[in-house]
Each structure stands twice: as structure tokens, then as C-alpha cells.
N, C-alpha and C positions, 0 to 999 in steps of 0.2 A: 259412514253416516251420510256423507254428501251424496253418494250413489242412491241411497234409499230415498232421500228427499227429491232427487231428480226423477227417479222412477215414479214416485208418488205424484209429482207435478205433471208428468206426462200422462199418467193414468187419469188424473182429474181432467186434463185438457181433452183427452179422447172421449171421456164420458160426457163432458159438456157438449162437445161437437155432436155426439150421437143423439143426445137429448134435443139439441136444437134442430137437428135434421128430422127427428121423429115428430116433434111438435109442429114443424112447418108442414110436414106431410099430412098430419092429421087435420090441421087447419084448412088445408087446401083440398080436402076430399070432397067438398061439396061442388067443386068445379065440374062443369059438363065434360064428359069424356069426348075427346076429339077422335073422329073416325079418320083412319089413315088408309088411303087407297093402296091396295095390294094387288100386284099382278101375279096371277097364278098360271103357270104354263100347263097346257093340257098334256097328260101323260100319253105317250105313244107306245102301244103294245108292239113289241118286236114280232116280225113275221116268223112263224116257225111252228 
């Protein structure tokens, strides 16, 4: 019985954390996307 209560409590905590993360992400979606500079190496074709 105790194990069932502990498992339920853990499941509720995980669900609460997931919902908090999801709502924070949805609220922050109107932020401007930040451009990240990316260095791309030119591909060299092997001679042959």
C-alpha cells in the first residue's frame, strides 16, 4: 500500500513538472528567435 502511494506521488510530481515546463515554453513562444552564428567548413573533394 505504501509503495502504491509513493508511486502515485512520484507520478504526480513528474506530471506537474511536465505541465510547468510546457506552460513556460508556450508562454515564451512570442520571444524573438535569436540567430546563432554557425561556422560551416567548405567541403573539399578528394583528388581522384
